[in-house]
C-alpha positions as CSV (number, residue, x, y, z in Angstrom):
1,M,-17.1,-4.3,-8.2
2,N,-17.5,-4.3,-4.8
3,K,-19.2,-7.3,-3.6
4,N,-16.3,-9.6,-3.1
5,L,-14.5,-6.9,-0.9
6,P,-14.9,-7.0,2.6
7,S,-16.1,-4.2,4.6
8,K,-13.6,-2.1,6.8
9,E,-14.8,-3.9,9.7
10,E,-14.1,-7.1,8.1
11,A,-10.9,-6.0,6.8
12,L,-9.9,-5.1,10.5
13,R,-10.9,-8.6,12.2
14,L,-8.5,-9.9,9.8
15,L,-5.7,-8.1,10.5
16,H,-6.6,-9.3,14.3
17,K,-6.9,-12.7,13.3
18,A,-3.7,-12.8,11.4
19,G,-1.9,-11.6,14.6
20,C,-1.2,-7.8,13.6
21,S,-0.1,-5.6,16.7
22,Q,-2.0,-2.6,17.9
23,N,0.7,-0.7,16.4
24,V,0.4,-2.0,12.7
25,I,-3.2,-2.0,13.1
26,Q,-3.2,1.6,13.8
27,H,-0.9,2.1,11.4
28,C,-3.3,0.4,8.4
29,V,-6.3,2.5,10.0
30,T,-4.0,5.5,9.5
31,V,-3.4,5.0,6.0
32,A,-6.4,3.8,5.4
33,E,-8.1,7.5,6.2
34,L,-5.2,9.2,4.0
35,A,-5.7,6.8,0.9
36,A,-9.7,7.4,1.3
37,K,-8.8,11.1,1.1
38,I,-6.6,11.0,-1.6
39,A,-9.2,8.7,-3.6
40,E,-11.8,11.0,-3.1
41,L,-9.8,14.0,-4.7
42,F,-9.4,11.8,-7.5
43,L,-12.8,11.4,-8.1
44,K,-13.7,15.4,-7.4
45,K,-11.2,15.6,-10.6
46,G,-14.1,13.6,-12.3
47,I,-11.0,10.3,-12.3
48,K,-12.7,7.1,-11.8
49,V,-11.7,5.2,-8.6
50,N,-12.7,2.5,-6.7
51,R,-13.0,4.5,-3.1
52,K,-13.8,1.1,-1.4
53,L,-11.0,-1.0,-2.8
54,V,-8.5,2.1,-1.7
55,E,-9.8,2.2,1.7
56,V,-10.2,-1.4,2.6
57,G,-7.2,-2.4,0.6
58,A,-5.3,0.5,2.9
59,I,-6.4,-1.2,6.0
60,L,-4.9,-5.0,4.7
61,H,-1.8,-3.5,2.6
62,D,0.4,-4.5,5.8
63,I,-1.3,-7.8,7.1
64,G,2.1,-9.8,5.9
65,R,3.4,-7.6,9.3
66,A,1.8,-10.0,11.5
67,K,4.6,-12.8,10.2
68,T,7.9,-10.2,9.6
69,H,8.5,-6.5,9.2
70,T,10.9,-6.9,6.6
71,V,10.5,-5.6,2.7
72,H,9.1,-9.7,2.7
73,H,5.9,-8.7,4.6
74,A,4.6,-7.9,0.9
75,I,4.8,-11.4,-0.3
76,V,3.6,-12.9,3.3
77,G,1.0,-10.3,3.0
78,A,-0.1,-11.8,-0.3
79,E,0.2,-14.9,0.9
80,I,-2.4,-14.1,4.2
81,A,-4.7,-12.7,1.9
82,K,-4.7,-15.6,-0.6
83,K,-5.2,-17.9,2.6
84,Y,-7.7,-15.8,3.5
85,G,-9.5,-16.1,0.0
86,L,-9.8,-12.2,-0.5
87,P,-9.9,-11.2,-4.2
88,D,-7.1,-10.6,-6.5
89,S,-7.4,-6.7,-6.4
90,L,-6.8,-6.7,-2.8
91,I,-3.9,-9.2,-3.2
92,R,-2.6,-7.1,-5.5
93,I,-2.7,-4.0,-3.5
94,V,-0.6,-5.8,-0.6
95,K,1.8,-7.2,-2.5
96,R,2.3,-4.0,-4.8
97,H,2.4,-1.2,-2.1
98,V,6.2,-1.6,-1.0
99,G,8.2,1.7,-1.8
100,G,7.2,2.7,-5.1
101,G,7.3,-0.8,-5.9
102,I,9.8,-3.5,-6.5
103,S,11.5,-4.2,-9.9
104,P,11.8,-7.4,-11.7
105,K,15.7,-7.4,-11.0
106,E,15.0,-6.3,-7.4
107,A,12.5,-9.0,-7.0
108,E,14.8,-11.5,-8.3
109,K,17.6,-10.3,-5.4
110,L,15.1,-10.7,-2.7
111,G,14.1,-14.6,-3.8
112,W,10.3,-13.3,-5.0
113,P,8.7,-15.4,-7.1
114,N,8.4,-14.0,-11.0
115,D,5.2,-11.9,-10.9
116,T,4.7,-7.8,-10.9
117,Y,5.1,-5.9,-8.0
118,M,5.0,-2.5,-9.6
119,P,1.7,-0.8,-8.5
120,E,-0.4,-0.6,-11.6
121,T,-3.9,0.8,-10.7
122,L,-4.5,3.8,-9.9
123,E,-5.8,2.1,-6.8
124,E,-2.7,0.3,-6.1
125,K,-0.7,3.6,-6.5
126,I,-3.1,5.9,-4.2
127,V,-2.5,2.8,-1.4
128,S,1.3,2.5,-2.0
129,Y,1.4,6.3,-2.1
130,A,-0.6,6.9,0.8
131,D,1.5,4.4,2.9
132,K,4.7,6.4,2.2
133,L,3.2,9.6,3.8
134,I,2.0,7.8,7.2
135,E,5.4,6.9,9.8
136,D,3.9,4.7,12.3
137,S,0.2,6.4,12.6
138,R,1.7,10.3,12.1
139,R,1.5,12.1,8.8
140,V,4.8,12.8,7.3
141,P,6.0,14.8,4.2
142,I,6.8,12.9,1.2
143,Q,10.1,14.6,1.5
144,R,11.1,12.8,4.9
145,T,10.1,9.2,3.7
146,I,12.1,9.9,1.0
147,A,15.0,11.0,3.1
148,K,15.1,8.4,5.1
149,M,14.6,5.8,2.5
150,A,17.3,7.1,0.2
151,K,19.6,5.7,3.1
152,E,18.4,2.0,2.8
153,I,17.0,1.6,-0.7
154,P,18.8,1.6,-4.1
155,K,18.8,5.0,-6.0
156,D,16.1,3.8,-8.3
157,A,13.8,2.5,-5.8
158,V,13.8,6.1,-4.4
159,E,13.1,7.7,-7.8
160,R,10.4,5.6,-8.3
161,M,8.9,6.8,-5.3
162,L,9.3,10.6,-6.1
163,K,7.9,9.6,-9.7
164,L,5.1,8.4,-8.1
165,H,4.5,11.3,-5.7
166,E,4.9,13.5,-8.7
167,E,2.3,11.5,-10.7
168,I,-0.2,11.8,-8.1
169,V,0.1,15.4,-7.1
170,S,0.3,16.8,-10.6
171,I,-3.0,15.6,-10.8
172,I,-5.0,16.4,-7.2
173,G,-2.3,18.9,-6.3
174,D,-0.3,19.1,-3.1
175,L,-2.1,17.5,0.0
């Protein structure tokens, strides 16, 4: 299951190769550390999760920020990941990590291709959630992220983020 995944070191090299700034790379490393910790908590609860996919996916989740810092970095990042021949499981993490997911209606308004942009697998959800707890490369409370995002994104998107938080902490507890 992990044989097609790049190592952490290879993933970091891909961020550099794509042209990500040092700030973006540090953010990705910090998200990956937290995401790996969350994956470990699921494993301790007896819930199967691919820890390596979570960690490498978290390192690569913002690869699209090499080209744009808008919400479109998810789509751009998925294209970069495809270009590098990364497995679909990683491409989906990159594409689905934004907010608590992007609804079909929101994707249409953004002009994105008809596809799924909501995190579905546990690995996708963990990376998306860990990303919401890291601002730059600092850990922040989910309430801070939600309050900040409530000023920028539609109410139902904020509710999805809160739902993702509740889904994860209901299983592993507060971090």
